[in-house]
C-alpha positions in Angstrom: 77.1 0.6 -112.8 76.4 -2.8 -110.9 72.4 -3.2 -111.8 70.0 -5.5 -109.0 66.5 -6.6 -110.7 63.8 -7.9 -108.3 61.2 -9.1 -110.7 58.8 -12.1 -111.8 60.1 -14.0 -114.5 57.2 -12.8 -116.6 57.8 -9.7 -116.7 62.3 -9.5 -117.7 62.0 -10.1 -121.3 60.1 -6.8 -121.4 62.3 -5.4 -119.0 65.0 -6.4 -120.8 63.4 -4.9 -124.1 63.9 -1.1 -123.1 67.4 -1.9 -121.0 69.2 -2.9 -124.2 72.6 -2.9 -121.9 71.3 -5.3 -119.3 73.5 -8.7 -120.3 75.2 -8.7 -117.4 73.1 -7.1 -114.5 71.6 -9.5 -112.1 68.1 -10.7 -112.0 66.1 -12.6 -108.9 62.2 -13.3 -108.4 62.7 -13.0 -104.7 63.9 -11.0 -102.1 65.8 -14.5 -100.8 69.5 -13.6 -100.6 69.6 -10.4 -102.1 72.2 -8.8 -99.6 75.1 -9.9 -101.7 73.9 -8.4 -104.5 73.2 -5.1 -103.0 76.3 -4.4 -101.5 77.8 -4.7 -105.3 74.4 -2.7 -106.9 74.4 0.8 -107.0 70.3 1.0 -108.7 67.9 -1.2 -108.1 65.0 -2.0 -110.1 62.1 -3.8 -107.8 58.9 -5.0 -109.8 57.9 -6.6 -106.2 57.5 -3.8 -103.2 53.7 -3.5 -104.2 53.6 -7.0 -102.9 55.6 -7.4 -100.0 56.9 -3.5 -98.8 58.3 -4.4 -95.7 60.9 -6.3 -97.5 62.1 -2.3 -98.2 64.3 -2.3 -95.2 66.7 -3.6 -96.7 67.8 -1.5 -98.9 66.9 1.6 -95.7 70.4 1.9 -94.9 72.7 1.6 -98.2 73.8 4.7 -98.9 74.1 6.1 -102.1 72.0 3.5 -103.4 69.2 4.5 -106.1 66.1 2.1 -106.5 63.5 2.8 -108.2 60.1 1.1 -107.1 57.1 -0.2 -109.7 54.9 1.0 -107.3 51.4 2.4 -109.4 48.3 1.2 -107.1 51.0 3.4 -104.6 53.4 6.6 -104.0 56.6 7.1 -103.1 55.0 9.5 -100.1 53.0 6.8 -98.8 55.7 4.4 -98.3 57.8 6.5 -97.5 55.4 7.2 -94.2 55.8 3.8 -93.1 58.9 2.8 -93.7 60.8 6.6 -92.4 63.9 8.2 -93.2 65.7 6.2 -96.1 69.7 6.9 -96.1 69.2 5.9 -100.1 67.1 6.9 -102.9 63.7 6.2 -104.0 62.2 7.1 -107.2 58.8 5.0 -108.4 58.5 3.9 -112.1 55.9 2.0 -114.1 56.4 -1.1 -114.5 53.1 -3.0 -115.6 53.5 -4.8 -117.8 52.7 -3.5 -121.7 54.5 0.1 -120.2 57.7 -0.8 -120.4 58.4 -1.5 -124.0 58.7 1.7 -125.2 60.7 5.0 -125.6 60.8 6.6 -122.2 60.3 5.5 -119.0 57.3 6.6 -116.8 59.2 7.8 -113.3 58.1 10.0 -110.5 60.5 11.8 -107.0 59.3 12.6 -103.9 61.8 15.4 -104.1 62.6 18.0 -106.2 66.4 18.3 -105.4 66.3 14.3 -106.8 66.4 15.1 -110.1 69.8 15.7 -110.9 70.5 12.1 -109.8 67.8 11.6 -111.5 68.9 12.2 -114.6 72.1 11.0 -113.9 71.5 7.8 -113.7 69.1 7.2 -115.9 71.7 8.8 -118.5 74.4 6.3 -117.0 71.7 3.6 -118.1 70.9 4.7 -121.1 67.2 5.9 -121.3 65.3 8.5 -121.1 62.6 9.2 -118.9 59.0 11.6 -118.1 59.0 12.7 -114.6 55.0 12.6 -113.5 53.1 13.7 -109.8 53.9 10.9 -107.1 50.5 10.1 -106.9 48.3 6.7 -107.2 47.9 5.0 -110.6 50.5 7.7 -112.2 49.8 9.1 -115.6 49.5 6.1 -118.6 48.5 3.0 -115.9 45.4 5.9 -114.3 44.5 6.4 -117.9 45.0 2.8 -120.1 43.0 1.5 -116.8 40.2 4.7 -117.1 39.2 3.7 -120.5 39.4 -0.4 -119.9 36.8 0.5 -117.2 34.6 2.4 -119.0 34.5 -0.5 -121.9 33.1 -2.7 -119.4 31.0 -0.4 -118.7 29.6 -0.5 -122.5 30.0 -4.4 -122.7 27.5 -4.3 -119.2 24.8 -2.0 -120.6 25.4 -4.8 -123.8 26.2 -1.5 -126.5 28.9 -3.6 -128.7 31.1 -6.6 -128.1 34.6 -6.7 -126.5 36.0 -7.4 -130.5 34.2 -4.5 -131.2 35.1 -1.8 -129.0 38.7 -3.4 -129.3 38.5 -2.7 -133.1 36.9 0.6 -132.9 39.3 1.9 -130.4 42.3 1.0 -132.5 41.2 2.4 -135.9 39.4 5.4 -133.7 42.3 6.6 -132.1 46.0 5.0 -133.3 45.7 3.1 -129.8 48.3 0.3 -130.4 45.3 -2.4 -129.1 42.0 -2.0 -127.7 40.9 -2.3 -124.4 40.4 -5.4 -123.8 43.8 -7.0 -125.2 45.2 -4.3 -123.1 43.1 -5.4 -119.7 44.1 -9.1 -121.2 48.7 -8.2 -121.5 48.5 -5.8 -118.3 46.0 -8.3 -116.2 42.8 -7.5 -114.7 43.8 -7.8 -111.4 46.3 -5.3 -112.0 43.1 -3.7 -113.8 41.2 -4.0 -110.9 43.8 -3.1 -108.3 44.8 0.0 -109.8 41.4 1.2 -110.1 40.5 0.4 -106.3 43.3 2.3 -105.3 43.2 5.3 -107.6 39.3 5.5 -106.0 40.5 5.0 -102.6 43.1 7.7 -102.9 40.3 10.3 -105.1 36.6 9.6 -104.3 36.2 10.8 -108.6 34.0 8.2 -109.7 35.4 8.3 -113.4 37.6 4.9 -111.0 34.5 3.4 -109.8 35.1 0.0 -111.0 32.4 -1.4 -113.3 30.2 -5.2 -111.6 31.5 -6.5 -114.9 35.1 -5.8 -114.2 34.9 -6.2 -110.2 33.0 -9.9 -111.8 36.0 -10.9 -113.6 37.8 -10.2 -111.2 37.0 -12.2 -108.2 36.7 -15.0 -110.9 39.8 -14.9 -111.3 40.7 -17.0 -107.7 
């Protein structure tokens, strides 16, 4: 099966750690000039969709193409609202940094009727998946970013240091990283933007961004 991966260079090593048989796959870091690769591809993994959703038009009329979109800050339903019906089949997946190097890929789908296609495609790619609801934040990013946000509130209140919080979380919950380590590796911009999308979607106070986190995000630019 021919596979095209659209991704920034920094995420490619982690992607390859999950997809052990990706040696012969095509990789690109932009949509420019991918038409010929799309003509050959049966599957696409697109990490750039949230940055430039207008480029999804390149897939819409390609019957039989399976496209995995890394859209944890959005949803398939929202994208379909803007793109309309598509001849290809879209699945969502959690492609945030630190979220790929694991046993199973976190995915979402629009319709239950797509499950067989999903299972067959992933079997041919040699990976296992777990399907989550098509919602902003999916499951793992939602939980991890909420924990990071709470850790920023703890710092803001002067309760503990960042190192103390990271150590306590690793020892007390057996997490692979503490919240500030995780935030650094995931990217503060990803954490902020996902929490912002969650709060706009749900208006749940759990996702209201800590002022300290917001300040550090603003100082990035």
